[in-house]
C-alpha positions as CSV (number, residue, x, y, z in Angstrom):
1,X,31.2,-35.5,20.4
2,X,29.4,-37.0,17.6
3,X,26.8,-35.2,15.4
4,X,25.1,-36.6,12.5
5,X,26.2,-33.8,10.0
6,X,25.5,-35.7,6.9
7,X,21.8,-36.1,7.7
8,X,21.7,-32.5,8.9
9,X,23.2,-31.3,5.6
10,X,20.6,-33.4,3.6
11,X,17.8,-31.9,5.6
12,X,19.0,-28.4,5.0
13,X,19.7,-28.9,1.3
14,X,15.9,-29.9,1.0
15,X,15.1,-26.5,2.4
16,X,17.5,-24.7,0.1
17,X,20.1,-24.1,2.9
18,X,23.7,-24.4,1.9
19,X,26.1,-26.4,3.9
20,X,28.4,-23.4,4.8
21,X,25.4,-21.6,6.3
22,X,24.3,-24.5,8.4
23,X,27.8,-25.2,9.6
24,X,28.4,-21.7,10.6
25,X,25.1,-21.5,12.4
26,X,25.9,-24.9,14.1
27,X,29.3,-23.8,15.2
28,X,27.9,-20.6,16.9
29,X,25.0,-22.4,18.5
30,X,27.4,-25.1,20.0
31,X,29.8,-22.5,21.1
32,X,27.0,-20.5,22.9
33,X,25.8,-23.9,24.5
34,X,29.3,-24.6,25.7
35,X,29.6,-21.2,27.2
36,X,26.7,-22.3,29.5
37,X,28.4,-25.2,30.9
38,X,30.2,-25.0,34.3
39,X,33.8,-23.8,34.3
40,X,33.7,-23.0,30.5
41,X,36.5,-20.8,29.2
42,X,35.6,-17.4,28.1
43,X,37.2,-17.7,24.6
44,X,36.2,-20.8,22.5
45,X,35.4,-21.9,19.1
46,X,33.8,-25.0,17.7
47,X,35.2,-27.1,14.9
48,X,33.0,-29.4,12.8
49,X,34.5,-32.6,11.1
50,X,31.8,-33.5,8.5
51,X,33.6,-36.7,7.5
52,X,33.8,-38.1,11.0
53,X,30.5,-36.5,12.1
54,X,32.1,-35.1,15.1
55,X,32.7,-31.6,16.6
56,X,35.4,-30.3,19.0
57,X,35.4,-27.3,21.3
58,X,38.7,-25.6,21.3
59,X,39.2,-23.3,24.3
60,X,41.8,-20.5,25.1
61,X,42.6,-19.4,28.7
62,X,43.5,-15.6,29.5
63,X,47.0,-15.1,30.7
64,X,47.1,-11.9,33.0
65,X,49.8,-9.3,32.1
66,X,51.7,-7.2,34.4
67,X,50.7,-3.5,34.5
68,X,53.2,-0.9,33.3
69,X,53.5,2.9,33.7
70,X,52.3,3.2,29.9
71,X,49.6,0.6,30.3
72,X,48.3,0.2,33.8
73,X,45.5,-2.0,32.7
74,X,46.9,-4.4,30.1
75,X,44.5,-6.7,28.1
76,X,45.3,-10.4,28.9
77,X,46.9,-12.5,26.4
78,X,45.3,-15.8,25.2
79,X,47.0,-19.0,25.7
80,X,47.3,-22.0,23.4
81,X,44.2,-23.8,22.3
82,X,43.1,-27.0,24.0
83,X,40.2,-29.4,23.5
84,X,37.7,-28.6,26.1
85,X,34.8,-30.5,24.7
86,X,32.7,-31.4,27.7
87,X,32.1,-35.2,28.2
88,X,28.5,-34.9,29.2
89,X,27.8,-32.3,26.4
90,X,25.5,-34.5,24.2
91,X,22.2,-33.5,25.7
92,X,23.0,-29.8,25.5
93,X,24.6,-30.0,22.0
94,X,21.6,-31.9,20.7
95,X,19.2,-29.3,21.9
96,X,21.2,-26.4,20.5
97,X,21.6,-28.3,17.2
98,X,17.8,-28.8,17.0
99,X,17.0,-25.1,17.9
100,X,19.6,-24.1,15.2
101,X,18.0,-26.3,12.5
102,X,14.4,-25.1,13.5
103,X,15.5,-21.6,13.2
104,X,17.3,-22.0,9.9
105,X,14.3,-23.9,8.4
106,X,11.9,-21.2,9.7
107,X,14.0,-18.4,8.2
108,X,14.3,-20.3,5.0
109,X,10.5,-20.7,4.8
110,X,9.9,-17.0,5.6
111,X,12.5,-16.1,2.9
112,X,10.5,-18.1,0.3
113,X,7.3,-16.6,1.4
114,X,8.7,-13.1,1.4
115,X,10.3,-13.6,-2.0
116,X,7.1,-15.0,-3.4
117,X,4.9,-12.1,-2.2
118,X,7.4,-9.3,-2.5
119,X,6.6,-8.9,-6.1
120,X,2.8,-9.1,-5.4
121,X,2.8,-5.7,-3.7
122,X,0.4,-3.5,-5.7
123,X,-1.4,-6.5,-7.2
124,X,-4.8,-8.1,-6.9
125,X,-4.9,-11.6,-5.4
126,X,-7.7,-14.0,-4.3
127,X,-7.9,-15.8,-0.9
128,X,-10.2,-17.3,1.4
129,X,-11.5,-15.7,4.8
130,X,-10.3,-17.3,7.9
131,X,-11.8,-15.8,11.0
132,X,-9.7,-15.8,14.1
133,X,-11.6,-15.6,17.4
134,X,-8.4,-14.4,19.1
135,X,-8.2,-11.5,16.6
136,X,-11.7,-9.9,16.2
137,X,-10.5,-6.7,14.7
138,X,-8.6,-8.2,11.8
139,X,-9.6,-10.6,9.1
140,X,-7.2,-13.2,8.1
141,X,-7.0,-14.2,4.4
142,X,-5.6,-17.6,3.5
143,X,-3.6,-17.4,0.2
144,X,-2.4,-21.0,-0.3
145,X,-0.3,-21.9,2.7
146,X,0.2,-18.4,3.7
147,X,-2.0,-16.1,5.7
148,X,-2.4,-12.4,4.9
149,X,-3.9,-9.8,7.1
150,X,-6.9,-7.5,6.3
151,X,-6.8,-4.9,9.2
152,X,-9.8,-3.0,10.2
153,X,-8.4,0.2,8.7
154,X,-8.3,-1.6,5.3
155,X,-11.9,-3.0,5.6
156,X,-15.0,-1.5,3.8
157,X,-17.5,-0.1,6.3
158,X,-20.5,-2.3,6.3
159,X,-18.9,-5.2,4.4
160,X,-19.2,-8.6,6.0
161,X,-16.6,-11.3,5.7
162,X,-17.8,-14.8,6.1
163,X,-15.5,-17.7,7.0
164,X,-14.6,-19.7,3.8
165,X,-15.8,-16.9,1.5
166,X,-13.4,-16.3,-1.6
167,X,-12.4,-12.7,-1.6
168,X,-10.3,-10.5,-4.0
169,X,-7.9,-8.2,-2.2
170,X,-5.3,-5.6,-3.0
171,X,-1.8,-6.1,-1.6
172,X,-0.8,-3.0,0.3
173,X,2.5,-4.1,1.6
174,X,4.9,-7.0,2.4
175,X,7.4,-6.6,5.1
176,X,9.5,-8.8,7.4
177,X,7.8,-8.8,10.8
178,X,9.0,-10.2,14.2
179,X,7.0,-13.5,13.5
180,X,7.9,-13.7,9.9
181,X,6.6,-12.0,6.7
182,X,3.6,-9.7,7.1
183,X,1.4,-9.4,4.1
184,X,-1.2,-6.5,4.6
185,X,-4.0,-6.6,2.1
186,X,-7.0,-4.2,1.6
187,X,-10.5,-4.0,0.4
188,X,-10.8,-0.3,0.7
189,X,-7.8,1.0,-1.3
190,X,-8.6,3.0,-4.4
191,X,-6.1,0.9,-6.4
192,X,-8.4,-2.1,-5.8
193,X,-10.8,-0.6,-8.2
194,X,-8.1,-0.1,-10.9
195,X,-6.9,-3.7,-10.7
196,X,-10.5,-5.0,-10.9
197,X,-11.0,-3.0,-14.1
198,X,-7.9,-4.4,-15.5
199,X,-9.2,-7.8,-15.3
200,X,-12.3,-6.8,-17.4
201,X,-11.1,-4.2,-19.8
202,X,-8.4,-5.4,-22.4
203,X,-8.1,-1.8,-23.4
204,X,-6.3,-0.9,-20.1
205,X,-3.9,-3.8,-20.4
206,X,-3.0,-2.8,-24.1
207,X,-2.6,0.8,-23.1
208,X,-5.3,2.1,-25.4
209,X,-7.0,3.6,-22.4
210,X,-5.6,4.9,-19.1
211,X,-7.2,5.5,-15.8
212,X,-5.7,8.9,-14.8
213,X,-7.3,9.3,-11.3
214,X,-9.4,7.5,-8.9
215,X,-11.4,8.9,-5.8
216,X,-13.0,6.4,-3.6
217,X,-15.2,6.3,-0.5
218,X,-15.1,2.6,0.0
219,X,-18.5,0.8,0.2
220,X,-20.4,3.9,-1.1
221,X,-19.1,5.6,-4.4
222,X,-16.0,5.6,-6.6
223,X,-15.2,8.2,-9.3
224,X,-12.8,7.3,-12.1
225,X,-11.2,9.6,-14.6
226,X,-10.2,8.0,-17.9
227,X,-8.3,9.0,-21.1
228,X,-7.9,7.4,-24.5
229,X,-4.4,6.9,-25.8
230,X,-5.5,5.6,-29.2
231,X,-7.6,7.7,-31.7
232,X,-11.1,6.3,-32.1
233,X,-11.4,4.7,-28.8
234,X,-14.1,5.7,-26.3
235,X,-12.5,5.5,-23.0
236,X,-15.7,5.6,-20.9
237,X,-17.3,3.1,-23.2
238,X,-14.4,0.7,-22.8
239,X,-14.7,0.6,-19.0
240,X,-18.6,0.4,-19.3
241,X,-18.4,-2.4,-21.7
242,X,-21.2,-3.8,-23.9
243,X,-24.5,-3.4,-22.1
244,X,-22.5,-2.3,-19.1
245,X,-21.2,-5.8,-18.5
246,X,-17.7,-4.7,-17.5
247,X,-18.6,-2.1,-15.0
248,X,-21.2,-4.5,-13.6
249,X,-18.6,-7.2,-13.1
250,X,-16.4,-4.7,-11.2
251,X,-19.3,-3.6,-9.1
252,X,-20.2,-7.4,-8.2
253,X,-16.8,-7.5,-6.5
254,X,-17.4,-4.3,-4.6
255,X,-21.0,-5.0,-3.3
256,X,-23.2,-1.9,-3.4
257,X,-20.6,0.6,-4.3
258,X,-21.6,2.9,-7.3
259,X,-19.1,3.9,-9.7
260,X,-18.8,7.0,-12.0
261,X,-16.7,7.1,-14.9
262,X,-15.7,10.5,-16.3
263,X,-13.4,12.0,-19.0
264,X,-10.2,13.2,-17.9
265,X,-8.9,16.6,-19.4
266,X,-5.8,18.7,-18.9
267,X,-8.2,21.6,-19.0
268,X,-9.0,22.3,-15.3
269,X,-12.4,23.9,-16.1
270,X,-13.5,20.8,-18.3
271,X,-12.1,18.2,-15.8
272,X,-14.0,19.8,-12.9
273,X,-17.2,19.9,-15.0
274,X,-16.9,16.3,-15.9
275,X,-16.0,15.3,-12.4
276,X,-19.3,16.6,-11.0
277,X,-21.1,14.0,-13.1
278,X,-23.9,12.9,-13.0
279,X,-24.8,16.6,-12.5
280,X,-24.3,18.9,-15.5
281,X,-22.2,22.0,-14.9
282,X,-23.2,25.0,-17.0
283,X,-19.9,26.5,-16.7
284,X,-16.8,26.4,-14.4
285,X,-14.9,29.5,-13.5
286,X,-11.2,29.0,-12.6
287,X,-10.6,31.4,-9.5
288,X,-7.0,30.5,-9.0
289,X,-4.8,28.1,-10.9
290,X,-2.1,28.5,-8.3
291,X,-4.4,27.5,-5.4
292,X,-6.4,25.1,-7.6
293,X,-9.8,26.7,-6.8
294,X,-12.8,26.9,-9.0
295,X,-16.6,27.6,-9.0
296,X,-19.0,25.3,-10.8
297,X,-22.3,26.9,-11.8
298,X,-25.2,24.4,-11.8
299,X,-28.9,24.8,-12.5
300,X,-31.0,24.8,-9.4
301,X,-32.8,21.5,-10.3
302,X,-29.3,19.9,-10.2
303,X,-27.7,21.5,-7.2
304,X,-28.6,18.7,-4.8
305,X,-27.3,16.1,-7.4
306,X,-24.0,18.1,-7.8
307,X,-23.4,18.2,-4.0
308,X,-24.6,14.8,-3.3
309,X,-25.8,13.1,-0.2
310,X,-23.9,14.6,2.7
311,X,-21.7,16.4,0.2
312,X,-20.3,13.1,-1.2
313,X,-20.4,14.0,-4.8
314,X,-18.7,17.3,-4.5
315,X,-16.1,15.7,-2.1
316,X,-15.2,12.9,-4.4
317,X,-15.0,15.5,-7.3
318,X,-12.5,17.6,-5.4
319,X,-10.4,14.4,-4.6
320,X,-10.5,13.2,-8.2
321,X,-9.4,16.5,-9.6
322,X,-7.2,17.8,-6.8
323,X,-9.1,21.2,-6.9
324,X,-11.3,23.0,-4.4
325,X,-14.6,23.2,-6.0
326,X,-17.3,25.8,-5.0
327,X,-20.7,25.1,-6.2
328,X,-23.2,27.9,-7.0
329,X,-26.6,28.3,-8.6
330,X,-26.5,29.3,-12.2
331,X,-29.9,31.0,-11.9
332,X,-28.6,33.3,-9.1
333,X,-25.7,34.1,-11.2
334,X,-27.9,35.1,-14.1
335,X,-30.2,37.1,-11.8
336,X,-27.0,38.9,-10.4
337,X,-25.7,39.5,-13.8
338,X,-29.0,41.0,-15.0
339,X,-29.2,43.2,-11.8
340,X,-25.7,44.4,-12.3
341,X,-26.3,45.2,-16.0
342,X,-29.5,47.1,-15.2
343,X,-27.6,49.0,-12.4
344,X,-24.9,49.9,-14.8
345,X,-27.4,50.9,-17.5
346,X,-29.2,53.2,-15.0
347,X,-26.0,54.7,-13.8
348,X,-24.9,55.5,-17.4
349,X,-28.2,57.3,-18.0
350,X,-27.9,59.3,-14.9
351,X,-24.3,60.3,-15.8
352,X,-25.6,61.3,-19.4
353,X,-28.4,63.4,-17.8
354,X,-26.0,65.2,-15.4
355,X,-23.5,66.3,-18.1
356,X,-23.8,70.1,-18.9
357,X,-24.7,71.0,-22.5
358,X,-22.0,72.9,-24.4
359,X,-22.7,76.6,-25.0
360,X,-23.8,77.5,-28.5
361,X,-21.1,79.1,-30.5
362,X,-22.0,83.0,-31.4
363,X,-22.9,83.6,-34.9
364,X,-20.3,85.4,-37.1
């Protein structure tokens, strides 16, 4: 049977598929196609002749063997190979070849996409929103010729994605799916905020400043803890930028989301106090380092600020530090301390009054 192998090899080479891979796939596809023909032998192989542009089906028949006491069910032997290429095999062979070529080209294209995006995991990329009426729960993001998926779980509550809108997204994962490479992106991931700041803050890229922790409730508020690695650098000032330009540029990408930037510290008490910003903690008492629990004492007029709307500020401070944080009134603590001091003083006086006076010693 004739097969234009030269043309197929040329097509494959354009897609980056080597001749050996193509030949092996074609031989297997033609073998399977042959097995579907009437009266096909069970055992067969296909041999391609690139120079002649032909292929041959070499078949082998089974030769039954006589059973013996040692081997009551002997496996049949295979006879000599013979040419069993069907005369009317052209249509089936052409179909098998086309299917094989399509699959190889699809796989090659998928490999290119996977290779290009595998290194993009954890990075920030920009794409165009492509709404899909058949998939209302997810948003499709076109990145060049490739489409990434923004699942509902990675979307920001209340954020609207308009068709054709350019959007910056964070690449969460790149995997090989049933239908090819699957690129999952996010708008709600905390690391999206880090990557946005890296675009605006040269000190982060140079290593003069580090973002040590991020706690985010997407669409509402983000807290970031920063540290200076170079003497004389103000880490918070670096992220805020001149006149707040840098942090404002990041917030423009996040909609109405607020951003708190605080100083990181390896002293848990100092870190907890800073994390409760914009509230001012008078003091922080570490209850248990092992269980990472602490109590922050706040003036009454800042208690609601420390807790935040529906507990948001306190919750984000706990996420940022990794500590369980109790918030108590500084005024109540002082009142209790005064009451305890007064009680102790009164108890001391009572004890002093109840002590018996020593008998005077007799005169000599």
